[in-house]
DRENTORMI-942816 format. One record per residue (C-alpha): residue number from 1; residue in one letter; x, y, z. Coordinates in nm, 2 decimals. Each point is the difference from the previous one (the first is absolute). Layout:
residues N
{r NUM; 'A'; {X; Y; Z}},
...
END
This chain:
residues 220
{r 1; 'M'; {0.00; 0.00; 0.00}},
{r 2; 'S'; {0.28; 0.24; 0.08}},
{r 3; 'T'; {0.16; -0.07; -0.34}},
{r 4; 'I'; {-0.33; 0.07; -0.18}},
{r 5; 'A'; {-0.04; 0.32; 0.20}},
{r 6; 'A'; {0.35; 0.11; -0.08}},
{r 7; 'D'; {-0.06; -0.07; -0.37}},
{r 8; 'Q'; {-0.32; 0.20; 0.01}},
{r 9; 'G'; {0.18; 0.29; 0.17}},
{r 10; 'A'; {0.27; -0.01; -0.26}},
{r 11; 'V'; {-0.25; 0.01; -0.28}},
{r 12; 'A'; {-0.19; 0.28; 0.16}},
{r 13; 'S'; {0.32; 0.19; 0.05}},
{r 14; 'G'; {0.10; -0.05; -0.36}},
{r 15; 'T'; {-0.33; 0.11; -0.13}},
{r 16; 'S'; {0.02; 0.31; 0.21}},
{r 17; 'D'; {0.34; 0.08; -0.14}},
{r 18; 'V'; {-0.12; -0.04; -0.36}},
{r 19; 'V'; {-0.29; 0.24; 0.06}},
{r 20; 'Q'; {0.23; 0.26; 0.16}},
{r 21; 'V'; {0.24; -0.02; -0.30}},
{r 22; 'R'; {-0.29; 0.04; -0.24}},
{r 23; 'R'; {-0.12; 0.31; 0.18}},
{r 24; 'R'; {0.34; 0.16; -0.01}},
{r 25; 'T'; {0.02; -0.08; -0.37}},
{r 26; 'I'; {-0.34; 0.15; -0.07}},
{r 27; 'D'; {0.08; 0.31; 0.21}},
{r 28; 'T'; {0.33; 0.04; -0.18}},
{r 29; 'V'; {-0.16; -0.03; -0.35}},
{r 30; 'L'; {-0.29; 0.24; 0.09}},
{r 31; 'T'; {0.23; 0.25; 0.16}},
{r 32; 'G'; {0.23; 0.00; -0.30}},
{r 33; 'A'; {-0.29; 0.04; -0.24}},
{r 34; 'G'; {-0.13; 0.29; 0.21}},
{r 35; 'A'; {0.34; 0.17; 0.00}},
{r 36; 'L'; {0.02; -0.04; -0.37}},
{r 37; 'L'; {-0.35; 0.14; -0.05}},
{r 38; 'T'; {0.09; 0.29; 0.23}},
{r 39; 'V'; {0.29; 0.09; -0.22}},
{r 40; 'V'; {-0.21; -0.04; -0.32}},
{r 41; 'F'; {-0.27; 0.23; 0.14}},
{r 42; 'L'; {0.26; 0.26; 0.11}},
{r 43; 'V'; {0.17; 0.00; -0.34}},
{r 44; 'A'; {-0.34; 0.02; -0.18}},
{r 45; 'G'; {-0.11; 0.29; 0.23}},
{r 46; 'A'; {0.33; 0.18; -0.07}},
{r 47; 'L'; {-0.04; -0.04; -0.38}},
{r 48; 'L'; {-0.37; 0.10; 0.01}},
{r 49; 'L'; {0.08; 0.31; 0.21}},
{r 50; 'W'; {0.27; 0.10; -0.24}},
{r 51; 'G'; {-0.24; -0.04; -0.29}},
{r 52; 'S'; {-0.26; 0.21; 0.18}},
{r 53; 'N'; {0.25; 0.28; 0.07}},
{r 54; 'F'; {0.13; -0.02; -0.36}},
{r 55; 'A'; {-0.35; 0.03; -0.14}},
{r 56; 'D'; {-0.09; 0.29; 0.22}},
{r 57; 'D'; {0.32; 0.19; -0.07}},
{r 58; 'Y'; {-0.02; -0.07; -0.38}},
{r 59; 'V'; {-0.36; 0.12; -0.02}},
{r 60; 'G'; {0.08; 0.31; 0.21}},
{r 61; 'R'; {0.30; 0.10; -0.21}},
{r 62; 'E'; {-0.18; -0.06; -0.34}},
{r 63; 'L'; {-0.31; 0.19; 0.10}},
{r 64; 'S'; {0.19; 0.29; 0.16}},
{r 65; 'S'; {0.21; 0.04; -0.32}},
{r 66; 'Q'; {-0.31; 0.05; -0.21}},
{r 67; 'N'; {-0.11; 0.30; 0.22}},
{r 68; 'I'; {-0.37; -0.07; -0.03}},
{r 69; 'A'; {-0.24; 0.18; 0.23}},
{r 70; 'F'; {-0.38; 0.01; 0.05}},
{r 71; 'P'; {-0.19; 0.32; -0.07}},
{r 72; 'D'; {-0.13; 0.20; 0.29}},
{r 73; 'E'; {-0.32; -0.08; 0.18}},
{r 74; 'A'; {-0.21; 0.26; -0.19}},
{r 75; 'A'; {0.11; -0.14; -0.33}},
{r 76; 'L'; {-0.08; -0.36; 0.10}},
{r 77; 'V'; {-0.34; 0.10; 0.13}},
{r 78; 'E'; {-0.08; 0.19; -0.32}},
{r 79; 'E'; {0.09; -0.31; -0.20}},
{r 80; 'G'; {-0.23; -0.21; 0.22}},
{r 81; 'R'; {0.30; -0.20; 0.14}},
{r 82; 'T'; {-0.09; 0.04; 0.37}},
{r 83; 'D'; {0.13; -0.35; 0.05}},
{r 84; 'L'; {0.35; 0.14; -0.06}},
{r 85; 'V'; {-0.03; 0.30; 0.23}},
{r 86; 'Q'; {0.22; -0.17; 0.26}},
{r 87; 'Y'; {0.29; 0.02; -0.24}},
{r 88; 'A'; {-0.04; 0.36; -0.10}},
{r 89; 'D'; {0.33; 0.18; -0.06}},
{r 90; 'E'; {0.20; -0.31; 0.09}},
{r 91; 'K'; {0.28; -0.14; -0.21}},
{r 92; 'V'; {-0.03; -0.35; -0.12}},
{r 93; 'T'; {0.26; -0.20; 0.19}},
{r 94; 'T'; {-0.18; -0.32; 0.12}},
{r 95; 'G'; {-0.18; -0.29; -0.16}},
{r 96; 'A'; {-0.34; 0.11; 0.14}},
{r 97; 'E'; {0.05; 0.35; -0.15}},
{r 98; 'A'; {0.11; -0.15; -0.33}},
{r 99; 'E'; {-0.32; -0.20; -0.02}},
{r 100; 'A'; {-0.21; 0.31; 0.09}},
{r 101; 'Y'; {0.17; 0.22; -0.26}},
{r 102; 'A'; {-0.04; -0.28; -0.26}},
{r 103; 'S'; {-0.37; 0.02; 0.07}},
{r 104; 'Y'; {0.01; 0.38; -0.04}},
{r 105; 'I'; {0.17; -0.04; -0.34}},
{r 106; 'D'; {-0.26; -0.26; -0.10}},
{r 107; 'G'; {-0.28; 0.25; 0.06}},
{r 108; 'H'; {0.17; 0.24; -0.24}},
{r 109; 'L'; {0.05; -0.27; -0.26}},
{r 110; 'Q'; {-0.36; -0.09; 0.00}},
{r 111; 'G'; {-0.09; 0.35; -0.11}},
{r 112; 'I'; {0.25; 0.03; -0.29}},
{r 113; 'A'; {-0.18; -0.22; -0.26}},
{r 114; 'D'; {-0.32; -0.11; 0.16}},
{r 115; 'G'; {0.17; -0.28; 0.19}},
{r 116; 'A'; {0.19; -0.14; -0.30}},
{r 117; 'T'; {0.35; -0.12; 0.06}},
{r 118; 'Y'; {0.33; 0.05; -0.19}},
{r 119; 'A'; {-0.05; -0.34; -0.17}},
{r 120; 'D'; {-0.37; 0.08; -0.09}},
{r 121; 'L'; {0.11; 0.32; -0.19}},
{r 122; 'G'; {0.25; -0.19; -0.21}},
{r 123; 'T'; {-0.25; -0.08; -0.28}},
{r 124; 'P'; {-0.17; 0.35; 0.00}},
{r 125; 'E'; {0.34; 0.16; -0.02}},
{r 126; 'R'; {0.11; -0.21; -0.30}},
{r 127; 'E'; {-0.33; 0.06; -0.17}},
{r 128; 'A'; {0.03; 0.38; 0.05}},
{r 129; 'R'; {0.36; -0.01; -0.13}},
{r 130; 'T'; {-0.10; -0.20; -0.30}},
{r 131; 'A'; {-0.30; 0.22; -0.08}},
{r 132; 'L'; {0.23; 0.31; 0.02}},
{r 133; 'Q'; {0.26; -0.14; -0.22}},
{r 134; 'T'; {-0.26; -0.12; -0.25}},
{r 135; 'A'; {-0.15; 0.35; -0.01}},
{r 136; 'K'; {0.34; 0.15; -0.07}},
{r 137; 'D'; {0.08; -0.25; -0.27}},
{r 138; 'D'; {-0.34; 0.06; -0.17}},
{r 139; 'G'; {0.04; 0.37; 0.00}},
{r 140; 'A'; {-0.28; 0.08; 0.24}},
{r 141; 'S'; {-0.09; 0.35; 0.09}},
{r 142; 'E'; {0.20; 0.19; 0.27}},
{r 143; 'G'; {-0.31; 0.00; 0.22}},
{r 144; 'T'; {-0.05; -0.37; -0.02}},
{r 145; 'I'; {0.37; -0.06; 0.07}},
{r 146; 'A'; {-0.01; 0.24; 0.29}},
{r 147; 'D'; {-0.30; -0.18; 0.15}},
{r 148; 'L'; {0.17; -0.34; -0.04}},
{r 149; 'Q'; {0.32; 0.14; 0.14}},
{r 150; 'A'; {-0.19; 0.13; 0.31}},
{r 151; 'T'; {-0.17; -0.34; 0.04}},
{r 152; 'Y'; {0.33; -0.18; -0.02}},
{r 153; 'D'; {0.17; 0.24; 0.24}},
{r 154; 'E'; {-0.27; -0.04; 0.25}},
{r 155; 'V'; {0.01; -0.38; 0.00}},
{r 156; 'S'; {0.38; 0.00; 0.00}},
{r 157; 'G'; {0.01; 0.25; 0.28}},
{r 158; 'Q'; {-0.25; -0.21; 0.21}},
{r 159; 'R'; {0.20; -0.31; -0.07}},
{r 160; 'N'; {0.33; 0.16; 0.10}},
{r 161; 'S'; {-0.16; 0.13; 0.32}},
{r 162; 'L'; {-0.14; -0.34; 0.08}},
{r 163; 'F'; {0.34; -0.16; -0.06}},
{r 164; 'K'; {0.18; 0.23; 0.24}},
{r 165; 'G'; {-0.27; -0.03; 0.26}},
{r 166; 'E'; {-0.03; -0.37; -0.02}},
{r 167; 'T'; {0.37; -0.04; 0.01}},
{r 168; 'L'; {0.03; 0.21; 0.32}},
{r 169; 'R'; {-0.30; -0.18; 0.15}},
{r 170; 'G'; {0.16; -0.33; -0.07}},
{r 171; 'L'; {0.33; 0.11; 0.16}},
{r 172; 'L'; {-0.18; 0.12; 0.31}},
{r 173; 'L'; {-0.19; -0.33; 0.03}},
{r 174; 'T'; {0.32; -0.19; -0.04}},
{r 175; 'S'; {0.15; 0.20; 0.29}},
{r 176; 'Y'; {-0.32; -0.08; 0.20}},
{r 177; 'A'; {0.04; -0.37; -0.08}},
{r 178; 'W'; {0.37; 0.01; 0.12}},
{r 179; 'A'; {-0.11; 0.18; 0.32}},
{r 180; 'T'; {-0.26; -0.27; 0.06}},
{r 181; 'V'; {0.25; -0.28; -0.05}},
{r 182; 'G'; {0.23; 0.18; 0.24}},
{r 183; 'T'; {-0.27; 0.03; 0.26}},
{r 184; 'I'; {-0.09; -0.37; -0.04}},
{r 185; 'A'; {0.37; -0.09; 0.03}},
{r 186; 'G'; {0.02; 0.20; 0.32}},
{r 187; 'Y'; {-0.29; -0.19; 0.16}},
{r 188; 'A'; {0.15; -0.33; -0.12}},
{r 189; 'A'; {0.34; 0.10; 0.16}},
{r 190; 'L'; {-0.18; 0.08; 0.33}},
{r 191; 'A'; {-0.17; -0.34; -0.02}},
{r 192; 'S'; {0.33; -0.17; -0.07}},
{r 193; 'F'; {0.16; 0.16; 0.30}},
{r 194; 'V'; {-0.29; -0.10; 0.23}},
{r 195; 'A'; {0.03; -0.35; -0.13}},
{r 196; 'A'; {0.37; 0.00; 0.06}},
{r 197; 'G'; {-0.06; 0.12; 0.36}},
{r 198; 'A'; {-0.26; -0.27; 0.06}},
{r 199; 'M'; {0.23; -0.27; -0.14}},
{r 200; 'A'; {0.29; 0.13; 0.21}},
{r 201; 'I'; {-0.22; -0.04; 0.31}},
{r 202; 'L'; {-0.09; -0.36; -0.10}},
{r 203; 'V'; {0.37; -0.08; -0.06}},
{r 204; 'V'; {0.08; 0.12; 0.36}},
{r 205; 'L'; {-0.28; -0.20; 0.14}},
{r 206; 'G'; {0.11; -0.30; -0.20}},
{r 207; 'L'; {0.36; 0.03; 0.13}},
{r 208; 'R'; {-0.14; 0.02; 0.35}},
{r 209; 'H'; {-0.21; -0.31; -0.04}},
{r 210; 'R'; {0.29; -0.19; -0.15}},
{r 211; 'R'; {0.22; 0.10; 0.30}},
{r 212; 'Q'; {-0.27; -0.13; 0.23}},
{r 213; 'V'; {-0.02; -0.33; -0.19}},
{r 214; 'V'; {0.38; -0.04; 0.02}},
{r 215; 'K'; {0.00; 0.07; 0.38}},
{r 216; 'A'; {-0.29; -0.24; 0.05}},
{r 217; 'G'; {0.19; -0.27; -0.20}},
{r 218; 'A'; {0.32; 0.06; 0.20}},
{r 219; 'S'; {-0.18; -0.03; 0.33}},
{r 220; 'T'; {-0.14; -0.34; -0.09}},
END
């Protein structure tokens, strides 16, 4: 009976040792993985923060160099743009202001050719130019040529104005898009740093737990 009891004690002791070794191994693996994730989150946060700062600086420099400013409050109210009064007399230097000024430009563009775009006026401009050239080639009267010239000049002028306005509006909206990306990157950087902090705490707890398991194994 004593032999059997000794064997059972040895088996129980061996089983306990195996479980303790496995716990230490699991703790080591999880702690190492946590430490790696902490570093990854820190690096990601740093890169995202750099990207956010770069986007903000880039947008600010580009917009400032264009020296665009909103009209005063009275002018905005007269044009019916009370939604932009908060930007009155301000220079366009941020993404939000770029979007607002792009809206202001769009309001003017809508009134140039009854809402037509630069692309829409391509065909009318070609037709007006062809009609003018045909009249000249056929020897039409000076009055007819003058009328056709005026029509062509009007369409051509409208198209040129739309081209300039749409181009500036597109540039402003691109700046707004970059500013938005920068803002999102900033939030993502903050989330990465928070995740890194949380993982660091878990790593510390994991190391503490592993130390307790080792001490428990040594005491047995």
